[in-house]
C-alpha positions in Angstrom: 12.3 22.6 1.8 9.9 21.5 -1.0 7.1 19.3 0.2 4.1 17.7 -1.5 1.2 15.4 -0.7 -0.3 13.2 -3.3 -3.0 10.6 -3.8 -4.2 8.2 -6.4 -7.6 6.9 -7.6 -8.2 4.3 -10.4 -11.5 2.4 -10.6 -10.2 -1.2 -10.8 -12.8 -3.6 -12.3 -14.1 -6.2 -10.0 -12.6 -9.1 -12.0 -9.2 -7.4 -11.6 -9.1 -7.3 -7.8 -8.0 -10.9 -7.4 -5.9 -13.2 -9.6 -7.9 -15.3 -12.1 -6.4 -18.5 -10.7 -7.9 -17.6 -7.3 -11.5 -17.3 -8.4 -12.6 -18.5 -5.0 -11.1 -15.3 -3.5 -13.1 -13.1 -5.9 -16.3 -15.1 -5.3 -15.8 -14.8 -1.5 -15.1 -11.1 -1.7 -17.4 -10.1 -4.6 -19.9 -8.2 -2.5 -17.1 -6.4 -0.6 -15.3 -5.5 -3.9 -18.6 -4.1 -5.4 -19.2 -2.0 -2.2 -15.6 -0.7 -2.3 -16.1 0.5 -5.9 -19.5 2.0 -5.2 -18.4 3.8 -2.1 -15.4 5.3 -3.8 -17.6 6.6 -6.6 -20.2 8.0 -4.1 -17.7 9.7 -1.9 -15.2 10.7 -4.6 -15.7 14.4 -4.4 -15.6 14.6 -0.6 -12.5 12.3 -0.4 -10.8 14.6 -2.9 -11.9 17.9 -1.3 -10.8 16.6 2.1 -7.2 16.1 0.9 -7.2 19.5 -0.8 -8.5 21.2 2.4 -5.9 19.5 4.5 -3.1 20.5 2.2 -4.3 24.1 2.1 -4.5 24.1 5.9 -0.8 23.3 6.2 0.4 25.2 3.2 1.6 22.1 1.1 0.7 21.5 -2.6 -1.5 18.5 -3.4 -1.3 16.3 -6.5 -3.9 13.9 -7.6 -3.2 11.0 -10.1 -5.9 9.2 -11.9 -6.6 7.1 -15.1 -4.7 9.3 -17.6 -2.4 8.7 -20.5 0.6 8.1 -18.3 -1.2 5.5 -16.3 -2.5 3.8 -19.5 1.1 3.5 -20.8 2.2 2.1 -17.4 -0.5 -0.6 -17.7 0.6 -1.4 -21.3 4.1 -2.3 -20.0 2.5 -5.0 -17.8 0.1 -6.2 -20.4 3.0 -6.7 -22.8 5.6 -8.2 -20.4 3.7 -9.6 -17.4 0.1 -10.3 -18.4 -0.4 -12.4 -15.3 -0.2 -9.3 -13.1 -3.7 -7.9 -12.5 -4.9 -4.3 -12.4 -5.1 -4.2 -8.6 -1.4 -5.0 -8.4 -0.5 -2.6 -11.2 -2.2 0.4 -9.6 -0.3 -0.3 -6.4 3.0 -0.4 -8.2 2.0 2.9 -9.8 1.6 4.7 -6.5 5.2 3.7 -5.7 6.3 4.9 -9.1 4.8 8.3 -8.4 6.6 8.4 -5.0 9.9 7.8 -6.9 9.0 10.4 -9.6 8.1 13.1 -7.1 11.4 12.5 -5.2 13.2 14.0 -8.2 11.5 17.3 -7.5 10.5 17.4 -3.8 12.5 17.0 -0.6 9.7 15.5 1.5 6.6 13.6 0.4 3.4 12.3 2.0 1.4 9.7 0.1 -2.3 9.0 1.1 -4.4 6.2 -0.3 -7.6 7.6 -1.6 -9.4 6.1 1.5 -6.8 7.7 3.9 -8.6 10.7 5.3 -6.9 13.5 7.3 -9.2 14.5 10.3 -6.9 17.1 11.9 -5.1 20.3 10.9 -1.9 19.1 12.5 1.0 19.3 10.1 2.4 15.8 9.3 5.8 17.3 8.2 6.2 19.0 11.6 5.1 15.9 13.6 7.5 13.5 11.9 11.3 14.0 11.3 11.7 12.3 7.9 15.5 12.4 8.2 15.0 9.5 10.6 13.5 7.1 8.1 10.5 6.3 5.9 7.2 6.4 7.8 4.9 3.4 7.2 2.5 1.2 9.3 3.7 -2.2 10.7 1.2 -5.0 10.0 3.1 -7.8 11.7 0.3 -8.2 14.2 -1.9 -9.6 11.3 0.4 -12.4 10.4 -1.3 -15.7 11.1 0.9 -17.8 13.4 -1.8 -19.9 15.2 -1.2 -23.0 13.0 1.7 -24.8 11.5 2.8 -23.2 8.3 1.7 -26.2 6.1 -1.9 -25.8 7.5 -2.3 -22.1 6.9 -5.0 -21.1 4.4 -4.8 -17.4 3.6 -5.7 -14.9 0.9 -3.1 -13.8 -1.7 -3.5 -10.3 -0.3 -3.1 -11.3 3.4 -0.2 -10.0 5.6 0.7 -13.7 6.0 1.2 -14.1 2.2 3.3 -11.0 2.1 5.5 -12.0 5.0 6.4 -15.4 3.6 6.8 -14.1 0.1 9.3 -11.4 1.2 11.0 -14.1 3.4 11.4 -16.3 0.3 12.8 -13.4 -1.8 15.4 -12.5 0.9 16.5 -16.1 1.3 16.9 -16.4 -2.5 19.4 -13.5 -2.1 21.2 -15.1 0.8 19.8 -12.7 3.3 18.2 -13.2 6.7 14.5 -14.0 6.3 13.6 -11.5 9.0 11.2 -8.9 7.5 8.2 -6.8 8.5 4.8 -6.6 6.8 4.6 -3.0 5.6 1.3 -1.2 4.9 1.8 1.4 2.1 -1.6 3.0 2.5 0.2 6.1 4.0 3.8 6.7 3.3 5.9 9.6 4.5 9.5 9.9 3.1 12.2 12.2 2.2 14.2 12.2 -1.1 17.3 10.6 0.4 15.5 7.5 1.7 13.3 7.0 -1.4 16.4 7.0 -3.5 18.1 4.6 -1.0 15.1 2.3 -1.3 15.7 2.1 -5.0 12.4 0.3 -5.5 12.5 -0.1 -9.2 16.1 -1.0 -9.7 16.3 -4.3 -11.6 12.4 -4.3 -11.4 12.1 -7.0 -14.1 14.5 -9.2 -12.2 12.4 -8.7 -9.1 9.2 -9.7 -10.9 10.9 -12.7 -12.5 12.1 -13.8 -9.0 8.5 -13.5 -7.7 7.3 -15.7 -10.6 10.0 -18.3 -10.0 9.1 -18.5 -6.3 5.4 -18.8 -7.2 5.9 -21.6 -9.7 8.7 -23.8 -8.4 7.2 -27.0 -7.0 10.3 -28.0 -5.1 10.9 -24.7 -3.4 11.5 -24.0 0.3 7.9 -23.4 1.2 4.9 -25.8 1.2 2.4 -25.6 -1.7 -0.3 -23.9 0.4 2.1 -21.0 1.0 3.7 -20.8 -2.5 0.2 -20.6 -4.0 -0.6 -17.4 -2.2 2.5 -15.6 -3.4 1.6 -12.7 -5.7 3.1 -9.5 -7.3 2.5 -7.3 -4.3 3.9 -3.8 -3.9 4.2 -4.2 -0.1 6.1 -7.4 -0.4 8.7 -5.7 -2.7 8.8 -2.7 -0.3 9.7 -4.9 2.6 12.2 -6.8 0.5 13.9 -3.6 -0.7 14.0 -2.2 2.9 16.0 -5.2 4.0 18.1 -5.5 0.9 19.1 -1.8 0.9 19.2 -1.2 4.7 16.6 1.6 4.6 15.7 3.2 7.9 12.0 2.9 8.9 9.8 4.7 11.3 6.6 3.0 12.4 3.4 5.0 12.4 1.4 5.1 15.5 -2.4 4.9 15.6 -2.8 8.7 15.6 -1.2 9.1 12.2 -2.4 5.9 10.6 -5.5 4.7 12.3 -6.4 1.4 10.7 -10.2 1.7 10.5 -11.6 -1.7 9.8 -14.6 -3.3 11.6 -14.5 -1.5 14.9 -16.9 1.4 14.1 -14.9 3.6 16.4 -12.3 6.4 15.8 -10.3 7.7 18.8 -10.5 11.4 19.4 -6.7 12.0 18.9 -6.7 10.5 15.4 -4.9 12.5 12.7 -5.4 10.3 9.6 -8.0 7.6 9.3 -7.3 4.8 6.8 -10.8 3.6 6.1 -10.1 0.2 4.7 -13.7 -0.7 5.6 -14.9 2.1 3.2 -17.4 3.3 5.9 -16.8 6.9 4.9 -20.0 8.2 6.6 -18.6 7.3 10.0 -15.4 9.2 9.2 -17.4 12.3 8.0 -19.4 12.3 11.2 -16.1 12.2 13.2 -14.7 14.9 11.0 -17.6 17.2 11.5 -17.7 16.7 15.2 -14.1 17.7 15.5 -14.5 20.7 13.2 -11.9 19.9 10.6 
């Protein structure tokens, strides 16, 4: 059984975190985006060392992907064919590309966003039976349902946008609109299910469909929803799961702790996904629990 853990870090420029036609999003989040970039740079070595140490503790090789020639070529494809797709979206497609690439060599794979931090020596591959399905986090609880759909005002990167975008894609393919908002910050999968997902099959057709749904003025969704559709890796992931009937296992809080604004990490946590980028709190937790 060949196993591997990998991560990815590319410093995305601030102007490329949000689409240019949504300048209000960038302006609203400018401080947060700058803090994100600064915190990654400040904590880069410790984030990398943490992952290497975890892999060493469970006897699994680690691979790190960054801004290299392969990545530059990948960006060039989008620049030439889909210039409307921004760097933030490209780097998130790239992490799925590496998942597919690694499945050609490895039987089981764990992907960690660079801000996903192991805080335990427990072996992920022993805790989760990947023959039962791909392990991801369910973000359905973050879909906004408190208003009528035509009154929702959400970000292009919100779970709400991803939910309705995947719904529209499924309906265009004469499928049930039922779908889940999948968070790909941590992914555990085996070769069989990655290949069944077939993420990049007819990829250009998938992107073209997303463009069509964004731009059609007489589509099935109101303008306020259509305007938040983007080229999101998690939207396509959810779409492909339903199209290809891929089995899924939902992470619990122990193995994907969504660390946002709460400033608290439960003692039984195995991996902290520090989306708030408050890495100092994670390091204090880590030291306290002797990892």
